[in-house]
C-alpha positions, 0 to 999 in steps of 0.5 A: 144676252148672247148677241150683246156677248159677241158684240163685246168679244175683243178684236184686234182689228178695233185695236189696230185701227185705234192704235192708227188712228190715235197715232196718225196726227203726230207719227205720220210726219215723224215716220217721214222725217225717219225715212228721210233721214232727217232724224233718228227713231226717237221722234217716232218713238215719243210720238207713239208713246204720247199719242197713245195716251189717247187709248186710256180713256177709250180702254176705259170707256169703250162705250164712248169711243166714237165720241173720243174720237170725234173730239180727238180728231177734231181738234188733234186733227186740225192742230197737227194741219199746222205741223203739215202745211209747214212741212209741205212749205220748208220740208222741216219739222215744225219748231219752237222758233215757228211758234215764236215768229207766228205769236209775233206775227199780226193778222196782216202778216199772218194773212200776208203769209198765207198768200205767199204760200198758198198753192195747189200743192199745199192743198192737194196734201193737206185734203189727202192727209185729212182725208187719211185721218177720216178713213181711220176715223171711221174704222174706229170701234170700242175695243173691250177687255177684261177690266184688270187688263184695261187697268193694267194696259192704261197704268204701263202706257201712263208709267212709260210717258212718265219714264222720263221725268222718274229717270231725271229726278231718281238716277240723274237727280234733276230737279223737279222742274228740270225733269218737267222741262225735260218731259215737256222736251220728249212730247215736242213731237205730239200734237197738242203738246208740240204747240202748248209747249212751243207757246209755254216757253213763248209765253215765258220769254214774253213775261221776261220781257215785259218785266224788263219793260216795267223795271228797266231801273233795275237792270245795272248801267254798264260799268266804267263808261267812258266816251271818247268824244266828250261832249262834242254835238254830234248825231248817230244813225242806226238804219234797220232793214228787213228781209234784204238779202246782199245777194240779190244787190247789184252793188254786191255783184247781183247781175240785175240792176237793184241798187243803182242809187246806193251804187252812185252815192258810194262813187260821190262819197269816197268815205262811204263804205261797204262791207262784204261778208256780214252775216245775220246769227238768225233768220227772224226779226225779233230774235236778232235783233235780241242779240244785234240791239244787246250783248247777248250772241249765239253763245249766250242768248239770254243776255239780252234779259240781263244786260242793258240794250244798245238804246239804254247804252246810248242814253247813259251815254247822254244822248237823247234817242229817237226810235222810227219805225215803218213796221206795222205796229198798231200804234204801240202795241206790247209786243216783243219787237217794240219793247226796244222802241218804247225804251228810246226817249220818242217814238215814231210809228208811221205804220198804224194801218190795220191792213200791212198791205196797204202800201204804207211805204218805208218813204214815210219815214222820211219827214220824221228823220228830217224833224228828228234831225232838226231837234236841239239836242246836242247828242242824238242817237236815231234808230230807223226800223224799215219794213224793207223787203218783207214779204209780200214783196209787191207790196213793199214798192210803189205801184206806179211803174218807177219801181217796177223794173223787172217783169219777165225772166230777162235777165234772171241768172239762172232757169226758174219755173213760170210760176215763179217768175212774178215772185221772184220779180217783185222781190228784186223790185222791192230791192230796188226801191229799198235802194231808193229808201236807205239811198234818200236817208243817207242823202238826208243826213248827208244834207243836214250838215250833222256831224256823225255816222250813218250805219245801214244793215238787214236783219235777216236774208231772204231766200227767193228761189235763188238757193239751187234747185230754185225752190227755196222761198223766205228762211228757214232756221232748220234748213239754211241757206247762205241767202237767209243770213247774208245782209247789207253792211253799209257806213257813211260818216260826215266830213267833220265826222272823218276830220276828227276820227280819221280811220281806213275803214276801208281796209276792213271791208272783206272781214268776216263778221255776223251782226250778232256782235253790232253793239261792240261796233257799234261802241267803237264807232261812237267811241264809247268803252266799258267794261262789257265792251270787246274791242275784237269783236268790232268789224272796224277796230284794228285788233278784229279777230274772226271767229265762228260765225255761228247761226241757228236756235241756241236754245236747241241742243244740236241748234248751231251752225257755223255758217261758213260751213254751209254748202249752199 
């Protein structure tokens, strides 16, 4: 009996190690963020508060402490590896936007991501992180305290945890729904709430998308639509690139000769317009298309759910619409990306392979493009969505040597570590193949003798060891660089179109423009006017007004940044 009482004595050591174990998987990163001055102490405070919730069952049921800790460690510890891995790669905190991209990636894309960022450093950090967690787990012991004390402490933890809801409802007079959202926001620093909250936000947006697909008729058409071109036969083509920054294209001044074909096309076609200062508002495909193909923008991000898309606008104007894509779609799987394609009258899904690394090249869009150009519809609107220079870059071009132009450090404009050279070169090779694809598309359209125009832009850029100190790979909204947002923007008009639409677009090539306003530029080019159309947002309009080019997450309270104030 004496031994039992001795064993059940309160131990400060046991309490401290329990606290360290249950807070470790969420608070360790927050502690790093605090000392790196990435954020204030609020994130660290919240992570500790909501991690301590797990102490409640340990205090109430001390005899099950080891079992609770083991289950917690296996589930929460494994989930926390996502945030730690993301921090090692990007030096930033895991965010809702990252989950959004992860949720919309298929298996092959995820595999390519892992291959792209897998490194010895990442493995070592994850192993050390896991070993520290295991050490704390090995020190976990039951904490024995009086029954009254355990209930008081547990109640205090629970009250402090839900305090934001009480303050929101009673003091700030917020609704229960807003108070709940505020609570989830506070809990975002803590695993697993971080992932749960992100997933709930994703599912909410996905449901909204699915509702739009199922009830497109409820969206009112634009009002007072007028077409300056009447019923004149014409074909208008929009080509959407992928992950291609103009900073790596020689036509924009890059030192390596990555775009010789489009440069030659420009020399041969005086009316080919290359805009020099266009940026994307988001560094993720789905999120930028939600703005570029709709009336949404950084200030009004939800308008894509409430107003017609560019596809529906063109259909309302009497165009037969087509969507040709080499983005992997697994046939017609219901994703947020294919929402836009399903609005078109006809779709061509060229990349149906299970493995995106199977080298399904963008030239696959050539034949369906020719087929659509031959369609007898008098007014045609064609969207071509390329795979472009999406990682993994070496899979974006044929391995026959023709496009493997860059193989060593020669002509790389700055010193680069040896382990980065292959990736750097493969991206430039992908740019070169993309040059072939886009130029071929322009030529196919030109040779078709169709009356109209073709506009090409990339959804976003990609920073492939370009920004000083040359250690950034990919794109990260929380740590933006200019290269992630700078995109090519090119326009070719057929001779017959120019005859009836004389213009001086060459005088506008240096205007500062964001693709969030693409729908206004497109409407201007197509001769469409309606109530939602704003001429001042069109880069080709004489009354164009240069405004702040916001980038970043519009759903983050402090997420918007002026692109032109980025220092690198």
